[in-house]
C-alpha positions in Angstrom: 59.9 19.9 -2.4 62.4 22.3 -1.8 62.8 21.3 1.9 63.8 17.5 0.7 66.1 19.1 -1.5 67.6 21.5 1.1 68.3 18.0 3.2 69.6 16.2 0.8 72.0 19.3 0.0 73.1 19.6 3.7 73.5 15.8 3.7 75.3 16.0 1.0 77.7 18.3 1.3 77.9 17.6 4.3 79.0 13.8 3.4 81.4 14.6 1.2 83.3 17.9 3.3 83.7 15.2 5.7 84.9 12.5 3.4 88.5 15.3 2.8 89.0 15.4 6.2 86.3 18.9 7.1 85.3 19.0 11.2 81.7 20.3 10.4 79.2 19.0 11.7 75.6 18.6 10.1 74.5 21.2 11.7 77.3 23.2 11.3 76.6 23.2 7.8 73.1 23.6 8.1 73.2 26.4 9.5 75.6 27.9 7.4 74.0 27.2 4.0 70.9 27.9 5.0 71.2 30.8 7.4 74.6 31.7 7.1 75.6 31.5 10.6 79.9 30.8 10.5 80.5 28.5 13.2 83.0 30.1 15.5 85.5 27.7 16.4 86.1 26.1 12.4 89.0 27.3 10.0 87.8 29.3 7.6 89.5 26.5 5.0 87.3 23.7 6.3 84.1 27.0 6.0 85.0 27.7 2.4 85.1 24.0 1.5 81.7 23.8 2.0 80.4 27.0 0.7 82.2 26.5 -2.1 81.2 22.5 -2.9 77.4 24.0 -2.2 78.1 26.6 -4.7 79.7 24.4 -7.7 76.2 22.3 -7.0 74.4 24.7 -7.5 75.7 26.5 -10.7 75.6 22.7 -12.4 71.5 23.0 -11.4 71.0 25.8 -13.1 73.6 24.9 -16.0 71.0 21.3 -16.3 68.1 23.9 -16.2 68.8 25.7 -18.8 70.0 22.7 -21.3 66.8 20.8 -20.5 64.3 24.3 -21.1 66.4 25.6 -24.3 65.8 22.0 -25.6 62.3 21.8 -24.8 
C-alpha cells in the first residue's frame, strides 16, 4: 500500500509543479522525494518547489489523520 501512495505522491507533485512551469521529470521528482537525489541541471527554485509541495501534502495528511483519530 505504501508503494502505491509513494507513486501517487510522485505523480501528483510532478503534475502539479509541471503546470506551474517546473522542468523536473517525473523520474527526477521521484528520486528527489524518495532518495534525496537533487538533479544537477535544475534550479534551486524548481527543487524547492517540489520539496515544499511534498511537505505541504504531508502536513495535510498528518492533520487529517490526527483529526480522525481524536474524533474516535
